[in-house]
N, C-alpha and C positions, 0 to 999 in steps of 0.2 A: 366381176361383181354384178349382182342382180338388184335392180331397184324397181320396186313396185310403186306406181303413182296412183292413188286412189282419189276420186272425187265423190260428189253426192250420189252419182249413179251407182256407186258400189253399195251404199246403204239401201238404195231403193231396190237393187237387184236381190237384196237380202230380205226384202218385204218389210222394210222399216219406214214408218211415216216421217220422213225427214225433209219433205217438201215445205217451203215457207207457207203454203196454204195449209198443210196439216198443223203447223204451229199456230196459225191464225185461228183455225177451228177450235184449238185447245183454249186459246184466249177467249174466244166467244163462249166456250163452255163455262170457263171460270167466271165470266161476267154474268152469265145467266144464273148460275148457281149461287153466286154472291147476292144477286138481286133477289132470288127466291128466298134465301135465308134472311133477308131483311124485310120481306113482305109476306104476310100470312096468306094472302089471297093467291100468291104465286103468279104474277103477271110477267110475261116476257116481252120486252120491247123489241119491235121490229123496225129497223132503220130509224130509230129515234122518233118515230112518229106514231106508228100504230102499235097496238099490243094485242096479244091473245092470252087466253086464260088456260092454265092447267088445273083441271078440276079433279079434286080428290086424289086417287092413286094412279092417275093417267101416266102412262110411260113417258117420262120426260125425254127420253133419248129419241123416241119417234118424233115428238113434238119439235125437237131441235133440228131434225133432218141434217145430222152431221155428215160431212163429206170426207171422213178419214179414210185413208188407204190401209185400214186394218179392221179387225173385227171389233164390234162394239162391246162385246163381253169382255174383251181384253182391256179395252179403254175404261170401262166401268170399274173393274177390278183394281187397275193401277190408279185410277183417279181417287178411289176411296182410300187407297194406301197414302197417296199424296196429302189428302185432307186430314189424316190422323198422325202423320209423322211429324215429330217436333223438330223445329229448326235447329235447336241447340240446347245444351244442358250446362248448368253452371253449379259450382260447389261453394259452400260457405267456408270462409277462412277458418282454419284450425279444426274443421270438422269434416267427417266423411259423408255427411248427408247431402244428398243430390237435390238441387232445386231445378225443376223442370220449367222452362220458359213456355208460357201458354201459346205463343205464336207457332203456327205450323208452317210447313213449306207452302201450303195453300195460302195461308195469310200473307206471307212474303210475296208470293207470286201475284196475288190480287193487288197488293200496294204498288207493285212495279208497273202494272199495266193500267191502273186506274188513272183516268185523265191523261193518258200518255199520247202525245200527239201522233207519233208514228203508228202506234197500234190503231188508233181510230182512223187515221188517214188510210192505212192499208185496208182495213175492214170496209171502208166506204169507196175504195177504189173500184172503178168500173170493170177493170180486168178481173179483179177478184170476184166481184159479184156476178158478172155475166159468164166469165170463162173459167172460173176457179183456178186462176193462174196469176201470179204476180212475181216481179223480180224486185226485191227489197233494194238491192244496191242501185238499180237503174232509177227507181222511184226517189230514193234518197238523193241521188245525183241531180235530179230535175229540180227538186226544192232548193237544194244548196246553190246550184248555179244561178237560179233565178234570183235568190236574195243577194248573192254575190254581185251579180250584174247591177241590181238596183242600189246596193250599198255603195258601189264604186262610181255610180252615176253614169254607167255606160249605156243606158237605154233611155232613161226619162230625164228630160231637161228640168233642172230646177229642183230635183229631188234632194232633200237634206240628207247628209250621210250621218246625222245624229238622231234623227227621229223619223220613224216610218209613218207617213201621213195616211189617213183612212182611205183615200182614193187609190192608194197603190197596194192595198191589202190583197193577198192572194186568196182565192177561193179554197177553203180547207184549212186555212191558217187561223181562223177565228178562235180555235181552241187555245191558241197562245195567249189570248186575253181573258181566259177564264181561270180563276184560282181553284184550289183543291176542293173547295166547297161548291163549285159550279157557278159562282158569281162572277159576272163580267167585270173586266177591268177597264182602264182608261186607254182606248186605242190611240188617242192623240199623243200620249207621252211615252209609249214604249219605244225603246231604241233598237237599232239593229243588233248591238252587242247583247241586249237582253234576249232578243229572239234567238240569236246564235247559241247563247248559253242554255236557254230552255230546250232547244232542239238537241244539243249535245248531251244534256242531262237526261232527256227522254230516250235518246239513242243508247246511252249506257244502261239505262233501266231495261230497255227492250233486250239488250244483249244479255243481261243477267237473267231476264225471264226465259229467254231462249235456252240458256244454260240449264236452268231448272227443268225445262221441258225435256231436254236431251238426256240429262243425267238421271233424273228420277222417273221418266216415262219411257222414252226410246231405249235407253240402255237396259231396262228391265223387261223388254219384250223377248220372249223365248221364240227364236226363229229356228225352224226345223230343216233348213236347207243351206247348202253350200255350193260354191262354184268349183267345177272341175278344172277350169282354166286357172283359177287361182292356185289350187293345190299343185297343179303340174309345174308351176314356176319354181317351187321350193322342195318338191318331192322327187328324189331320185329312185327310179324303179329299175328292176332287172327285167329280163325277157318274159318272166312269168307274171309281170305286173305287181310284184311285191316291193314295198318301199325298203330300199337298202340304206338310204341316208337322207338327211335334210339339208338343203343347200341354203347357206346363210343369205338372207335377202333383206335389204334395206327397205323400209316402208316410208314413202313420202306422202303424208295424209293431208288433203285439203279440207278433211271433215273434222268436226269437233268431238265425234263419238269414238268409243273404244270398240267398234264393231269387229275390226279384224282380229284383235287379240282375243275377244270375247267368243268368237265363233271358231277361229283356226287354232287358238290356244297355243301360239308360239310367241316366245319372247324375243322376237327380232327387234332390232333398233328401229324405232319409229320416231319420225320427225313430224310433229304436229305443227306444220308451218303457220296455221291460222289459229293456233291455240287448241286447248282441250277442255271439254266440259267437265266440271267438278262441282258437285253440290256443296262442298265445304268452303267454296269461294264466297266472296261478297262482291258488291259492285266495285270496290277498290282493288281487290285481288284478282278479279276475272281477267283472263288473258286471251279471250276470244276476239278475233279480228272480224269485224263487219263493217266495212266502210266502202268508199268510192275510189276510183282510179283518178290520177291527175288529169285535170281538164284544162289547166292553164298553159299558155305557151312557155317555151324555155325562158324567154326574157321575163315573164311575170311570175313564174312559179316560185323563184327564189326570193321575191321581195313582197309578194301578197300572200301572207300566211294567216289570214283571219280564220279560214276554215280548214286549216291543215289537220286538226284533230279528227276530222271526218274521213281522212284519207288513209288507205290501207297501209301504205309504207310507213307513215307516222305511227300508226297503231301497232305495227310489227316491232318497231323500235321502242316505243313507249311501254308496251306490254311484255317486251322480251320474249317474243315467240320463237319457235324453233328455227334454227339455221344450220342444222347438222348437215343438210344436203350440200352446203358449200364444201364441206370437207370431202364428201364423195366425189364432187365435181373435180376438186383439186387432184384427187387420186387419178381420175380418168385422164385429165389434161396432162398429168405428170407421166402417165404410161405412154401417151401418144408422143410426148416430147422425147422420151427414151427411144421409141420406135424410129423417130426421125433421126436421132443421133446414131443409132445402130445402122440404119439404112445408109446413111452418109459414109459410115466407115466401110460398109460393104462395097459401095461403089468405088472406093479408092484403093481397097486392099484385094479385091477378088477380081478374077478375069471374067469375061462375059459368059463363059459356060457355067461357072458357079453362081452367078449373080441371081438368075431366076430361081434356083433352088433356095438361096439364102433369103431372098425377098419373100418367098412363100413361107419359109420357116419363121421369119420375123412377123409376118402378117398373123400367122397362127398363134404366135406367142403374145403379140401385143394388141391385135385388132379384133380378135374374137372372144375377148374375155369379159366384155361388159355388155349387159343388156338391160334396157329399160322397158318395162311393161306398163301401159296406161290403161286403167280399167275404171270406167264410170266417170271419166272426166270429159267435159265437152270441148276442151282445148280453147276455151274462150280467151280472147285477147287480154282480159284482165290479169291473167297469170302469165303473160307473155315473157317476162324476164326470167322466170323459173324454167318454163318450158324450153326456151331457146338455149339456156345453159345446158339442159339435159340432152336435147335433140341434136344440136348442131356440133356433134363431135363425130369425126370420121372413124373413130374406134368404138362407136356405140351402135348397137342394133336396137331399133325401137319397134315394139310391137303394140299397136293401138287396137284394143278391143272395142267392137261396136254392137249395140243391141239389135239394131235392124238397119236396113238400107237408108232409111230417112235419117236416122242418126249418123250414119257413116257420112252421108252427103253434108250434114251440118258440121261434122268434125273436120271434113276436107276444107270447107269453106272458111272455118275458123282458123285452120292451120295456115292457110294462105295469108291471113292477116298476121299470124305470129312469125313465120319464117319467110314469107314471100312466095309468089308463084314459081319463079325459076328454081329457087332452092327445093321447093316441094317436088317439082318434076324430077330434078336431078336425083333426089334421095328416094324416089319411089319406083325407079326402074333402071335397067342396065347394070353395068359394072359398078356404078356408084350408089347402088341401092343400100339404104340403111334403115328405111321405114316400111313396114307392111301393116296392113289392116286385117284384122281377124275377127269373124263374127263369134260373139259369145255362145258358148254351149249352154244348154238348158240347165237350171239349177237341179241339183240331186239331193235326196234326203240325207240327213246327217245320221250315220249309224249309231254313234255313241253319245247322242245328245241327251 
């Protein structure tokens, strides 16, 4: 069995703007366009303090200084499509006449990000502003853990667990006390529960906004390159280099996009373990997982569930995301169990001269039939449970593709956290080797795009 594991690096390798910073730039664009549509003079706010003016027909795209990892021409074209596409259509009862709802996808997107704590927090984050980099999940975890600590009185003596007092407000959380009209609320009366609910509601809005960005923007970008490494996994060729067959390959995607199917055009079984972006969804039907890992001790995690809805494992269960990979792993483990059973029989039924031949035959039959390929995944510890299930099988060969030596170094460091140093050493050398690292080949033009 072939299993291809893809992470966000897969989309990036195909030239798609799927970094969190790309999404934030899109949000910033929406905010500016919305403001311009509401103000005839065309002012753009800068860091909520200063403003600059777009005069006449000045190129708005230059003024914005967008940091997208794609061409501005593509962005402009797709953005205009977004602004004109209707969100939905309805029909009158007993009539064929169609009624078009005036709300566009753009309208929905703007409502999702307006006064959204997480969007505003990320945009104001120093890492994003200075380094054009940010880790959503890490930042979300910082906020949630801080509030959790205060709510349970673990840090500040005398802190009420019913009401968050002004002196304990966090910098950046002031937006929680502002209503949809921008008016301030009563900081003295807001409760931890209200803060938690607001943060969760805004997170769900952010996830839906991200879904729109991926489904209506990223999935529409026509990329003209593909990976030879990826094609070599499922294409069987003869000596002349001609394709003779396609090898069935399972795809385990940590991405929300349909990039693999869109570019490689194969209907392989795909498990979207973190959900899949679909424009037809709503906040309620969205199944994309964007959360944090467990940070509580084993003793606390089962009884302190106030912030469980922010955690990945909960979202996977609650949203019913993919878990097909469990069946694939069951097959792998079942084959290894069969190998051990047959090996035991050989040792009792065959003499020593036949044993080596039979063992080699069994190894060829049972131990060389499963291969895991990992492309564009950092091997971060946040996906530890899934990665361990795949890699820690003695009948699985694992190939980990890396972009450059720096990325390889990071993957090795992350893999130590996932399977441990001793296990990594054992599996990357000698007769027990099951893991190899391989540098990605350069992307090549798609002939039939």
